[in-house]
C-alpha positions as CSV (number, residue, x, y, z in Angstrom):
1,X,86.6,-55.2,29.8
2,X,84.7,-57.4,27.5
3,X,86.2,-60.3,29.1
4,X,85.1,-59.2,32.4
5,X,81.5,-58.9,31.3
6,X,81.5,-62.2,29.7
7,X,83.0,-64.0,32.7
8,X,80.5,-62.3,35.1
9,X,77.7,-63.5,32.9
10,X,78.8,-67.1,32.9
11,X,79.4,-67.3,36.7
12,X,75.8,-66.9,37.7
13,X,74.5,-68.9,34.9
14,X,71.6,-66.6,34.5
15,X,70.4,-66.1,30.9
16,X,69.1,-62.7,30.4
17,X,67.1,-63.7,27.4
18,X,64.8,-66.2,29.5
19,X,62.4,-64.3,31.6
20,X,61.9,-65.0,35.2
21,X,58.7,-66.9,36.0
22,X,57.9,-65.1,39.2
23,X,58.4,-61.7,37.6
24,X,56.1,-62.7,34.8
25,X,53.5,-64.0,37.3
26,X,53.6,-60.6,39.2
27,X,53.4,-58.5,36.0
28,X,50.5,-60.7,34.7
29,X,48.6,-60.2,38.0
30,X,49.2,-56.5,38.0
31,X,48.3,-56.2,34.5
32,X,45.0,-58.2,35.1
33,X,44.2,-55.9,38.1
34,X,44.9,-52.9,36.1
35,X,42.8,-54.2,33.2
36,X,39.9,-55.0,35.5
37,X,40.0,-51.5,37.0
38,X,40.1,-49.9,33.5
39,X,37.3,-52.1,32.3
40,X,35.2,-51.7,35.4
41,X,35.6,-48.0,36.1
42,X,37.4,-46.0,33.5
43,X,35.8,-47.4,30.4
44,X,32.2,-46.7,31.7
45,X,33.1,-43.2,32.5
46,X,34.5,-42.6,29.0
47,X,31.3,-44.2,27.6
48,X,29.1,-42.0,29.8
49,X,31.0,-38.9,28.8
50,X,30.9,-40.0,25.0
51,X,27.2,-40.6,25.3
52,X,26.6,-37.1,27.0
53,X,28.7,-35.4,24.3
54,X,26.8,-37.4,21.5
55,X,23.5,-36.4,23.0
56,X,24.6,-32.7,23.4
57,X,25.7,-32.7,19.7
58,X,22.6,-34.4,18.5
59,X,20.5,-32.0,20.7
60,X,22.4,-29.1,19.2
61,X,21.8,-30.4,15.8
62,X,18.1,-30.9,16.5
63,X,18.0,-27.4,17.9
64,X,19.7,-26.0,14.9
65,X,17.3,-28.0,12.6
66,X,14.4,-26.6,14.5
67,X,15.8,-23.1,14.5
68,X,16.3,-23.5,10.8
69,X,12.7,-24.7,10.3
70,X,11.3,-21.8,12.4
71,X,13.5,-19.2,10.5
72,X,12.1,-20.7,7.2
73,X,8.6,-20.5,8.6
74,X,9.2,-16.9,9.7
75,X,10.7,-16.0,6.3
76,X,7.7,-17.5,4.5
77,X,5.3,-15.7,6.9
78,X,7.2,-12.5,6.4
79,X,7.0,-12.8,2.5
80,X,3.3,-13.6,2.8
81,X,2.9,-10.5,5.0
82,X,4.9,-8.4,2.5
83,X,2.8,-9.7,-0.4
84,X,-0.4,-9.0,1.5
85,X,0.8,-5.6,2.4
86,X,1.7,-4.8,-1.1
87,X,-1.7,-6.1,-2.2
88,X,-3.4,-3.9,0.4
89,X,-1.4,-0.9,-0.7
90,X,-2.4,-1.5,-4.4
91,X,-6.1,-1.8,-3.3
92,X,-5.9,1.3,-1.3
93,X,-4.2,3.2,-4.0
94,X,-6.9,2.1,-6.6
95,X,-9.6,2.9,-4.2
96,X,-8.0,6.5,-3.6
97,X,-7.6,6.8,-7.4
98,X,-11.3,5.9,-8.0
99,X,-12.3,8.1,-5.2
100,X,-10.2,11.0,-6.7
101,X,-12.1,10.3,-10.1
102,X,-15.3,10.3,-8.4
103,X,-14.7,13.5,-6.5
104,X,-13.4,15.1,-9.7
105,X,-16.7,14.0,-11.6
106,X,-18.8,15.3,-8.7
107,X,-16.9,18.6,-8.8
108,X,-17.4,18.9,-12.5
109,X,-21.1,18.1,-12.1
110,X,-21.5,20.6,-9.4
111,X,-19.5,23.2,-11.5
112,X,-21.7,22.4,-14.6
113,X,-24.9,22.7,-12.4
114,X,-23.7,26.0,-10.9
115,X,-22.8,27.3,-14.4
116,X,-26.3,26.3,-15.7
117,X,-27.8,28.0,-12.7
118,X,-25.9,31.1,-13.2
119,X,-26.6,31.0,-16.9
120,X,-30.2,30.6,-16.4
121,X,-30.3,33.2,-13.8
122,X,-28.5,35.5,-16.2
123,X,-30.9,34.7,-19.0
124,X,-33.8,35.3,-16.6
125,X,-32.4,38.7,-15.6
126,X,-31.6,39.6,-19.2
127,X,-35.2,38.7,-20.2
128,X,-36.7,40.7,-17.3
129,X,-34.5,43.6,-18.3
130,X,-35.6,43.3,-21.8
131,X,-39.2,43.2,-20.7
132,X,-38.7,46.3,-18.6
133,X,-37.0,48.0,-21.5
134,X,-39.8,47.0,-23.9
135,X,-42.4,48.3,-21.5
136,X,-40.4,51.5,-21.0
137,X,-39.9,51.9,-24.7
138,X,-43.5,51.3,-25.4
139,X,-44.5,53.9,-22.9
140,X,-42.0,56.4,-24.2
141,X,-42.6,55.6,-27.8
142,X,-46.3,55.8,-27.2
143,X,-45.8,59.3,-25.6
144,X,-43.6,60.4,-28.5
145,X,-45.8,58.9,-31.1
146,X,-48.9,60.5,-29.6
147,X,-47.2,63.9,-29.4
148,X,-45.9,63.4,-33.0
149,X,-49.3,62.2,-34.4
150,X,-51.0,65.1,-32.6
151,X,-48.6,67.5,-34.4
152,X,-49.2,65.8,-37.7
153,X,-52.9,65.5,-37.4
154,X,-53.3,68.8,-35.8
155,X,-55.6,67.7,-33.1
156,X,-54.7,66.7,-29.5
157,X,-54.6,63.0,-28.8
158,X,-54.6,63.3,-25.0
159,X,-57.4,60.6,-24.7
160,X,-55.7,57.6,-23.2
161,X,-57.7,55.0,-24.9
162,X,-57.3,56.5,-28.3
163,X,-53.6,57.0,-27.6
164,X,-53.2,53.4,-26.4
165,X,-54.9,52.2,-29.6
166,X,-52.7,54.2,-31.9
167,X,-49.5,53.1,-30.0
168,X,-50.4,49.4,-30.2
169,X,-51.4,49.7,-33.8
170,X,-48.0,51.5,-34.5
171,X,-46.0,48.9,-32.6
172,X,-47.8,46.0,-34.3
173,X,-47.0,47.5,-37.6
174,X,-43.4,47.8,-36.7
175,X,-43.2,44.2,-35.4
176,X,-44.7,42.8,-38.8
177,X,-42.2,44.9,-40.7
178,X,-39.2,43.6,-38.6
179,X,-40.6,40.0,-38.9
180,X,-40.9,40.4,-42.8
181,X,-37.4,41.9,-42.9
182,X,-36.0,39.1,-40.9
183,X,-37.2,36.5,-43.3
């Protein structure tokens, strides 16, 4: 069989290692046409698609950066608002505390004034009751002293002027004795 293949190869004298010129020309023309079509139509479409995708990616990156910047700004604004709110809360708390102290001081002042008023009223009432008691006791002591003096002296002291003088003198003597004893 080997012999048969060798003899068939030598009969036509065609060397399989040497390419046929016409085949090469047709393949070159086909390759050139195919290359022209690829360069003219396919490559621009790939370039266009590549450019669109690059723009989309760059736009996405830009949007992400913009969103990141907005988020950072919003975070800073939130932190500022939180700080302001805390400051405001502290200020309100301090105002309330100061107002509470002021209200307490006002209530203490009113209570002290009311206490002083009640005390003054009580002193005035005590003084008026003491005066009334002194007047009542003078009249009673005067009557008793006149009756007693009338019994001692043996004469009636029903004369009002005389009785009043005797009572006043008696009470004056008592007051001087009490003042001397107090010293």
